N, C-alpha and C positions, 0 to 999 in steps of 0.2 A: 787323122790316122787311128787305125781299130784296134783292137788289142791284138796282141802277139802270140799265137796258139804253138805255132811251129819257131824250134830255134834256128835264129841267125845264123848261115856259118861263112857266108859270104861278107869280108873286111869293108868291103866300100859298104853295102845294107846295112852292116852292123854299126858303120860310123854311122848314119842319119837316123837307125832307131835310139842309140845312143845319145844323142843330139836330141832328139826328141823328149826321150826321155828325160835328160837334165833339163830340158823349158817345164815341163810340166811339175818335175820337183821344185825349181825354182817357185811356179804358182802355189803351190800346194803351203810354201815354206813363209808366202806371202800374207796365208789367209788368216790365221790363228795361231795365238799365245797359250793355246792348250795344250803344253810341251806331247803328251802323250796319243792323243788325236793326230796331231801334226804328224808326229814318227809315225803311225800306223797307216798314216794315208800316204806317205813315202814308202814305205812297205810294198803300199800295195799297186803304186805306180812303176817299182822295179820289178813286180810281176807281172803286170798286165802289159808293159810298153819295154822294159828293158831283156827279158828273157831271164830276168835273175829273181827265183822260188825261194819259198821258205826264207825271206828275210828276220834278219834278230837285230833288235839295237839293245846291249849293256850300258848302265849306267853306272860311274863307279858311287859305291857308298859310303858320303864323308865320315860317316861316322865309325863303319868294323873297314873301311877301305876295298870290302869287297865287289866284284861286278855284280848287280842284280840284272837281271832281264824285264826292261823297260817292256816291251813289243815284240811281237812275234805275228809274221806273216804267215799263218799254216793253220793246219786243227789242232792249236798245242794244247795238252791236257789242262786244266783251269788249275794247277797249281805252281804254272808258268812261272809266275813272279814270282815264287819262293826259289826257283833255281838260283843260286850263284857259283861264282868263278873267283877265287884268289889268283893273285896276281902271280903269273907264271904255272897258276896249274892248267892243263889241257892244251887246246891250242887256242883257244879263246882269250886265255891268262896267260900266254905267251905273248899275244898280242899287246897288251898292257904291257906287261913287263919291258919289252924290248922293245916297243915303239913302232915295230915293222910292222908293215901289210905280210899274212901270211897265205898263201895259194896251194890247198894239196888238190894233186890231181886228181885223187879220186881216195873218198873219205875210208873203205875198207882196207886201205894200206896205211892208215896214218894211225898210229899207236897211240899217240897224243890224245887221239878225239875222242873225247868221254861222252859224247849224245845224250845228255842229262837232259834234253829235250821229246827225245825220241822221235823227229818229226824228219830229217833228214834220208836223202836216199844213197845207201852206201855206196852207189854205181856212179855217182857224179862227184865232180868238184868239189871244194868248199875253199870260201874265198872269206875272208877276216880283214877289216883294214882300221885302225886307231881312226878314234874323232880326237880332236885337238881340238881347243879352245884357244888362238894365241898361240904364241911359242911354249908352252908349257907343256909337262908331259898329259898323255892322252886321260881323256877322262872318261871314255867310253870305246865301246865295237859296234861298229855295221858290219854283217855278214850275210852272206846269201850263197844260196848255189845255183851256180849257170844251166840255164836248160841244156847245153851243150857240152858234152864230153869233148871235144875238141881241144886237144891240149896246144894248138897251135894260137889259139886265141885268148887263151888264160891269160896272156899276159896285159893286154892289151881291156881286159873284163876285169882287171886287176887295178889298172887303173882307173878305170871308170867310175868304180864302185869308193875310190879316193874321192875323186872329183864329188859325187854326190856325201860322201863324209864331212867335206871341207864346208859344201854348203850348208849342211843340216848343224855341226858345230854352230855356225851363227845363230843358230834360232835355239840352240841347249844353251849359250851364251847369256841370250835375249832373256831365256826363259829363268834362267837362274838370276841374273839380275834383278827381275821384276820379282820374285819370289823374295830376293834377299831384303827389297827394300819395302814390301808387307811386313814382313819379318820385324823389320826397323820400325816402321812406323805402328804398330801391334806391342813393342816395347816402350817405344815414349809413349803412349796413350797411359801403359799401366804404370808408370813411371808418375806419368802426370795426375794418377788417381787416384797414385799413394803420397803425393804429395800435397794431395788436394786433403786426404782425410788426415793427411797428419798435423794441417793446418788451423781446419775449418774443423775436425772432428771433436768429441767428445774431451779429450786430452785440454783444449781451450777455452771449454765452456766454466765459466764461475758456478762452481757448488758441483765439483766433480767429485761425487759420491756415489757409492752405489746405490740409495736411494734415492738420490738425484737425476742416476742416469734410468731409472725405472720411470720416472717420471716427463725425461724427453724422449 
């Protein structure tokens, strides 16, 4: 299947398009544990094969509790990585706070839309869905703009994006688990080093004086 240059407006064709896109997303998610690289590839699939433009993924920062922009599929400014949203702030923050999908028929008509990235078309719809790891509260948001402004297709587009978010959540969970194990191993290594120094360091050597330390 080739890249979609024109918006799909026929429901039956849209179903086939979304099915193909889901297959491609699943392949992307099985290829790499590099989370940022994988998320960027997922957004590219949405753009190329599902008619979902300007995709964005934000994930919760465990330290601040804010949503940080992880990846954007667009000509986003270099400082996009520093863009953040607090829970309840703007459309994106509302998705995290409420845990519900938000469908905006036309960005220009939505006063809550903050447009901090400055990449979205104000005349097109905007869809944002929560990313959930298990049954817990959302840990992020997946958002994109449909190419078509056909309001009759927005509910289906929202359901499709929810399916992509569910698939993506498993990769987020696995990536976080791998990172947590890496940190745990690093902590154990550091503790072992401290224990070895404490047992076999200068404090256990006979003649532990400033003069003898110079000898050793």
